[in-house]
C-alpha positions as a Markdown table, in Angstrom:
| # | Residue | x | y | z |
|---|---|---|---|---|
| 1 | Met | -5.6 | 18.9 | -30.8 |
| 2 | Pro | -7.2 | 17.8 | -27.7 |
| 3 | Val | -4.8 | 16.9 | -24.9 |
| 4 | Lys | -6.1 | 14.5 | -22.1 |
| 5 | Ile | -4.2 | 13.8 | -19.1 |
| 6 | Arg | -5.4 | 9.9 | -18.4 |
| 7 | Leu | -3.9 | 6.7 | -17.5 |
| 8 | Gln | -2.5 | 4.1 | -19.6 |
| 9 | Arg | -3.1 | 0.5 | -18.6 |
| 10 | His | 0.0 | -2.3 | -18.3 |
| 11 | Gly | 0.9 | -5.0 | -16.0 |
| 12 | Lys | -1.0 | -8.8 | -16.1 |
| 13 | Lys | -4.6 | -9.7 | -15.8 |
| 14 | Gly | -5.9 | -8.8 | -12.2 |
| 15 | Lys | -3.3 | -6.9 | -11.2 |
| 16 | Pro | -3.3 | -3.5 | -12.9 |
| 17 | Tyr | -0.5 | -1.2 | -13.0 |
| 18 | Tyr | -1.2 | 2.6 | -14.8 |
| 19 | Trp | 1.1 | 4.7 | -16.2 |
| 20 | Ile | -0.1 | 8.5 | -15.9 |
| 21 | Val | 0.2 | 10.3 | -19.1 |
| 22 | Ala | -0.6 | 13.3 | -21.6 |
| 23 | Ala | -2.2 | 12.0 | -24.7 |
| 24 | Asp | -4.0 | 13.2 | -27.4 |
| 25 | Ala | -7.8 | 12.6 | -27.4 |
| 26 | Arg | -8.1 | 10.5 | -30.2 |
| 27 | Ala | -5.5 | 8.2 | -29.5 |
| 28 | Lys | -6.1 | 4.8 | -28.3 |
| 29 | Arg | -6.5 | 4.0 | -24.4 |
| 30 | Asp | -3.2 | 2.3 | -24.4 |
| 31 | Gly | -1.7 | 3.5 | -27.6 |
| 32 | Lys | 0.9 | 6.6 | -28.4 |
| 33 | Tyr | 1.1 | 9.2 | -26.1 |
| 34 | Leu | 2.9 | 12.9 | -25.3 |
| 35 | Glu | 4.5 | 12.5 | -22.6 |
| 36 | Lys | 4.4 | 10.0 | -19.7 |
| 37 | Leu | 3.6 | 12.1 | -16.4 |
| 38 | Gly | 3.9 | 9.4 | -13.8 |
| 39 | Ala | 2.7 | 5.9 | -12.5 |
| 40 | Tyr | 0.2 | 4.3 | -10.3 |
| 41 | Asn | 0.0 | 1.3 | -8.5 |
| 42 | Pro | -3.7 | 0.7 | -7.1 |
| 43 | Asn | -2.0 | -3.0 | -5.9 |
| 44 | Thr | -0.7 | -1.7 | -2.6 |
| 45 | Asn | -2.2 | -0.1 | 0.4 |
| 46 | Pro | -2.4 | 2.9 | 0.3 |
| 47 | Ala | -2.0 | 3.0 | -3.3 |
| 48 | Thr | 1.3 | 3.9 | -4.7 |
| 49 | Val | 1.5 | 7.2 | -6.7 |
| 50 | Glu | 4.5 | 8.4 | -8.4 |
| 51 | Leu | 3.8 | 11.8 | -10.3 |
| 52 | Asn | 6.1 | 14.9 | -12.2 |
| 53 | Val | 3.8 | 17.2 | -10.4 |
| 54 | Asp | 5.9 | 20.2 | -12.6 |
| 55 | Gly | 5.0 | 18.2 | -15.8 |
| 56 | Ala | 1.5 | 17.7 | -14.8 |
| 57 | Val | 0.7 | 21.5 | -14.1 |
| 58 | Lys | 2.9 | 22.5 | -17.5 |
| 59 | Trp | 0.1 | 20.4 | -19.5 |
| 60 | Leu | -3.0 | 21.8 | -17.4 |
| 61 | Gln | -1.9 | 25.4 | -18.0 |
| 62 | Asn | -1.7 | 24.3 | -21.7 |
| 63 | Gly | -5.3 | 23.3 | -21.5 |
| 64 | Ala | -4.8 | 19.6 | -21.1 |
| 65 | Gln | -8.3 | 18.2 | -19.6 |
| 66 | Pro | -7.7 | 15.4 | -17.2 |
| 67 | Thr | -10.1 | 12.5 | -16.9 |
| 68 | Asp | -12.0 | 11.8 | -13.7 |
| 69 | Thr | -9.3 | 9.3 | -12.2 |
| 70 | Ala | -6.6 | 11.4 | -13.7 |
| 71 | Lys | -8.1 | 14.4 | -12.1 |
| 72 | Ala | -8.7 | 12.2 | -8.6 |
| 73 | Ile | -5.0 | 11.5 | -8.4 |
| 74 | Leu | -3.8 | 14.8 | -9.6 |
| 75 | Ser | -5.4 | 16.3 | -6.5 |
| 76 | Tyr | -4.1 | 13.6 | -4.2 |
| 77 | Lys | -0.8 | 14.4 | -5.3 |
| 78 | Gly | -1.3 | 18.1 | -5.4 |
| 79 | Ala | -1.0 | 19.2 | -9.1 |
| 80 | Leu | -4.4 | 20.9 | -9.3 |
| 81 | Leu | -3.5 | 22.9 | -6.1 |
| 82 | Lys | 0.1 | 23.8 | -7.8 |
| 83 | Asn | -1.9 | 25.2 | -10.9 |
| 84 | His | -4.2 | 27.3 | -8.9 |
| 85 | Leu | -1.4 | 28.5 | -7.1 |
| 86 | Ala | 0.2 | 29.0 | -9.9 |
| 87 | Gly | -2.7 | 31.0 | -11.6 |
| 88 | Gly | -2.8 | 33.2 | -8.3 |
| 89 | Val | 0.9 | 34.1 | -8.9 |
| 90 | Lys | 0.0 | 34.8 | -12.6 |
| 91 | Lys | -2.7 | 37.3 | -11.3 |
| 92 | Gly | -0.4 | 39.2 | -8.7 |
| 93 | Ala | -2.6 | 37.5 | -5.6 |
| 94 | Leu | 0.5 | 35.8 | -4.6 |
| 95 | Thr | 4.0 | 36.2 | -4.8 |
| 96 | Glu | 5.9 | 32.7 | -6.3 |
| 97 | Glu | 7.5 | 32.4 | -2.5 |
| 98 | Gln | 4.1 | 32.2 | -1.2 |
| 99 | Ala | 2.8 | 29.7 | -3.2 |
| 100 | Glu | 5.9 | 27.7 | -2.9 |
| 101 | Glu | 5.3 | 28.3 | 1.0 |
| 102 | Lys | 1.9 | 27.0 | 1.1 |
| 103 | Phe | 2.4 | 24.2 | -1.5 |
| 104 | Asn | 5.2 | 23.0 | 0.8 |
| 105 | Ala | 3.1 | 23.0 | 4.0 |
| 106 | Trp | 0.1 | 21.5 | 2.0 |
| 107 | Leu | 2.8 | 18.3 | 1.1 |
| 108 | Asp | 3.7 | 18.1 | 4.4 |
| 109 | Glu | 0.4 | 17.7 | 5.8 |
| 110 | Lys | -0.5 | 15.2 | 3.4 |
| 111 | Ala | 2.7 | 13.3 | 3.7 |
| 112 | Ala | 1.9 | 13.1 | 7.7 |
| 113 | Lys | -1.5 | 11.7 | 6.8 |
| 114 | Ile | -0.2 | 9.0 | 4.6 |
| 115 | Gln | 2.5 | 8.2 | 7.3 |
| 116 | Ala | -0.4 | 8.0 | 9.6 |
| 117 | Lys | -2.6 | 5.7 | 7.3 |
| 118 | Ala | 0.5 | 3.2 | 6.8 |
| 119 | Glu | 1.2 | 3.4 | 10.5 |
| 120 | Gly | -2.4 | 1.8 | 11.2 |
| 121 | Leu | -1.9 | -0.4 | 8.6 |
| 122 | Thr | 1.1 | -1.7 | 9.9 |
| 123 | Glu | -0.5 | -1.7 | 13.7 |
| 124 | Ala | -3.4 | -3.7 | 12.7 |
| 125 | Ser | -1.6 | -6.2 | 10.9 |
| 126 | Ala | 0.8 | -6.9 | 13.8 |
| 127 | Lys | -2.1 | -7.3 | 16.0 |
| 128 | Ala | -3.8 | -9.3 | 13.7 |
| 129 | Lys | -0.9 | -12.1 | 13.9 |
| 130 | Ala | -0.4 | -11.7 | 17.5 |
| 131 | Asp | -4.6 | -12.5 | 17.7 |
| 132 | Ala | -3.7 | -15.6 | 15.0 |
| 133 | Leu | -0.7 | -16.9 | 17.3 |
| 134 | Ala | -2.7 | -16.5 | 20.4 |
| 135 | Ala | -5.4 | -18.6 | 19.3 |
| 136 | Glu | -3.2 | -20.9 | 17.6 |
| 137 | Lys | -1.4 | -21.5 | 20.9 |
| 138 | Ala | -4.7 | -22.0 | 22.7 |
| 139 | Val | -5.8 | -24.8 | 20.3 |
| 140 | Asn | -2.8 | -26.5 | 20.8 |
| 141 | Glu | -2.8 | -26.6 | 24.4 |
| 142 | Ala | -6.3 | -27.7 | 24.4 |
| 143 | Arg | -4.8 | -30.4 | 21.7 |
| 144 | Ile | -1.9 | -31.4 | 24.3 |
| 145 | Ala | -4.5 | -31.2 | 26.9 |
| 146 | Ala | -6.8 | -33.8 | 25.6 |
| 147 | Ala | -3.9 | -36.0 | 24.4 |
| 148 | Ala | -2.2 | -35.7 | 27.8 |
| 149 | Pro | -4.0 | -38.7 | 29.8 |
| 150 | Val | -3.2 | -41.2 | 26.9 |
| 151 | Val | 0.2 | -40.0 | 27.0 |
| 152 | Glu | 1.0 | -40.5 | 31.0 |
| 153 | Glu | -0.4 | -44.3 | 30.7 |
| 154 | Glu | 1.9 | -44.8 | 27.8 |
| 155 | Ala | 4.6 | -43.5 | 29.8 |
| 156 | Thr | 3.8 | -45.2 | 33.1 |
| 157 | Glu | 3.9 | -48.7 | 31.2 |
| 158 | Asp | 7.4 | -47.8 | 29.6 |
| 159 | Glu | 8.4 | -47.1 | 32.8 |
| 160 | Ala | 7.2 | -50.2 | 34.2 |
| 161 | His | 8.8 | -52.0 | 31.3 |
| 162 | Val | 12.1 | -50.3 | 32.1 |
| 163 | Ala | 11.8 | -51.2 | 35.9 |
| 164 | Glu | 11.6 | -54.9 | 35.1 |
| 165 | Thr | 14.2 | -55.1 | 32.5 |
| 166 | Glu | 16.3 | -53.4 | 35.1 |
| 167 | Ala | 15.3 | -56.0 | 37.8 |
| 168 | Ser | 15.8 | -59.2 | 35.8 |
| 169 | Ser | 19.3 | -57.2 | 34.9 |
| 170 | Glu | 20.1 | -56.6 | 38.4 |
| 171 | Glu | 19.1 | -60.8 | 39.4 |
| 172 | Glu | 21.7 | -61.7 | 36.9 |
């Protein structure tokens, strides 16, 4: 039975959400699967990926073939690297501790890159909001300045009317 690690589509129209599954290659795209390995949400920026790395490595070692997209996701989360390091341990090139150390160092580096991207997106969003607010204030000030002479004339007329009524009330 040939096994594939692939994506299974969920979510609504226009808002896809995928499960990462190990499934028989002959099964339908959204049909029966052997094991759910994680989830992938491309709607967020950066994309949200939850993956059981150890489960994925187990399937890879048993001969499961990932599809192109699944391979990219496995690489992004480090499952392919962990599989590679496990092969090195099996051959005797590395010890288990060295492999874990390399994998954890890679994970820390990857987390720093993802955090930097998220911070960059947050800063860009904040800058865009500040620019929009400044532009809106400029438009409002221009609108007030254009309407200001009309408001002053009305105000002077109102003041004159108030003064007249006060004068007539003082005379009485």
